[in-house]
C-alpha positions, 0 to 999 in steps of 0.5 A, spaced: 538 181 380 534 179 386 537 174 391 533 170 396 538 168 402 539 161 402 539 157 409 544 152 407 549 157 406 548 160 412 546 167 409 544 173 413 545 179 410 547 185 413 542 191 411 543 196 417 548 201 413 551 204 420 553 197 422 556 196 415 560 202 416 562 201 423 565 194 421 569 196 415 572 202 419 574 196 424 580 193 419 586 196 418 591 195 412 598 196 412 602 199 406 603 193 401 598 188 405 592 186 401 585 186 404 580 179 403 573 179 405 570 172 406 563 172 405 561 178 401 554 176 400 551 182 396 556 187 397 554 191 404 561 191 407 564 190 400 562 197 398 565 201 404 571 197 403 572 199 396 571 206 398 577 205 403 582 201 399 580 202 392 582 194 391 579 188 394 579 181 394 573 177 396 571 169 397 564 167 396 561 160 395 554 162 392 555 162 384 549 167 384 552 172 389 558 171 385 554 173 378 551 179 382 558 182 385 561 181 378 555 186 375 555 190 381 563 192 381 565 191 374 572 194 372 577 190 376 577 193 383 574 187 386 577 180 385 572 175 386 575 168 388 569 163 388 569 157 392 569 154 399 573 158 404 575 152 408 578 149 402 582 155 400 589 156 400 591 162 404 598 162 402 596 162 394 591 168 396 597 172 399 602 171 393 607 174 398 603 179 401 600 180 408 593 179 409 588 183 413 582 179 413 574 181 414 568 178 414 561 176 416 562 169 417 556 164 416 555 161 423 555 154 421 563 155 419 565 160 424 569 155 428 572 150 423 574 157 419 578 160 425 582 153 426 584 154 419 586 161 419 590 160 426 594 155 421 595 161 416 597 166 422 604 167 419 601 171 413 596 175 417 596 182 420 589 182 423 582 179 422 575 182 424 569 178 424 562 178 425 560 172 429 555 169 433 556 172 440 556 166 443 562 164 439 566 171 441 565 169 448 568 162 447 574 166 443 575 171 449 573 167 455 578 165 461 579 159 465 573 158 470 568 160 465 562 156 462 564 158 455 572 157 456 574 151 452 578 148 446 577 155 442 579 159 448 585 156 449 587 155 442 585 162 440 588 165 447 595 162 445 595 165 438 591 171 438 590 177 441 582 178 441 578 184 442 570 184 442 568 191 439 561 191 439 554 187 438 550 187 432 542 186 433 538 181 429 534 186 426 540 189 422 540 183 418 535 180 413 533 175 414 534 176 422 538 171 425 535 168 432 541 170 436 545 176 437 552 177 433 558 181 435 564 183 432 571 181 434 578 183 432 584 178 432 591 180 432 596 174 431 601 174 438 608 174 436 610 171 443 609 164 442 615 159 443 617 157 436 619 150 439 612 148 441 610 142 438 603 144 435 600 138 434 601 135 441 599 141 444 592 141 440 592 133 442 592 135 449 587 141 449 582 137 445 583 131 449 582 135 456 576 138 453 573 132 450 569 130 456 569 136 460 566 132 466 573 128 467 578 130 471 585 132 468 588 126 471 583 121 467 582 126 461 590 126 460 591 119 462 595 117 455 600 122 457 600 123 465 600 120 471 598 123 478 605 124 480 607 127 473 601 132 474 603 134 481 610 135 479 608 140 474 604 144 479 597 141 476 592 138 481 590 132 478 582 133 480 582 139 476 577 139 470 579 142 463 576 149 464 580 150 470 587 150 467 590 156 464 594 157 457 600 156 461 598 150 464 597 147 457 603 149 455 607 146 461 603 139 459 605 140 452 612 141 454 612 135 459 609 130 454 614 133 448 620 132 453 618 125 455 617 123 448 624 125 446 626 121 452 623 115 449 617 114 454 
């Protein structure tokens, strides 16, 4: 069965066997956990994962690829979930087990998927993803960097991130116009359980919505100049100049004010 890559699904199939093996070897699976691959495509990484673990679950949206995978891997070792990963219930997929998640993510869904997976981190041991290199830069960026943004702050709060290696366009068919990178993401266990997640997300989103605004103007819904100074934050700074601890202080202060009825 010949499958032509579909642009609407963001399909770029990894052809280079060396990179296939390197990516498959980057994931670790604790005893009792299950491995889930997102976007297996034609089974390039799938093949290596099955050899390592014996059993594998995959999420694939393209029905033609589901048929191809069913033909390629009969016998039950591969369990295929057909559908849009952005609509998947990871609690249901986990079925009480911990998850190690791996995938060559379509560039057009990488950011929304990462935010979705952050919501499901209580189920996750680790994630290894191949992403557009620019997205990996955004995930791992620190304050003051041009690529530091909402994704950097959110990922930095919830995840330990490590860029593993780059994958050149020539390793794919069709070759994308950008460099790809593989990143390992491991949930942090030191996030304050009392954090108001929704409020934190709202503040970070507002801060970066208009990056050229000062923090005083971007967050005027919650803070005036005096309140920012009291938190040790220069009101004239911009969003990309504040580190994660500063955003945690802002969220904590806003939550306390809301609790006092202000």
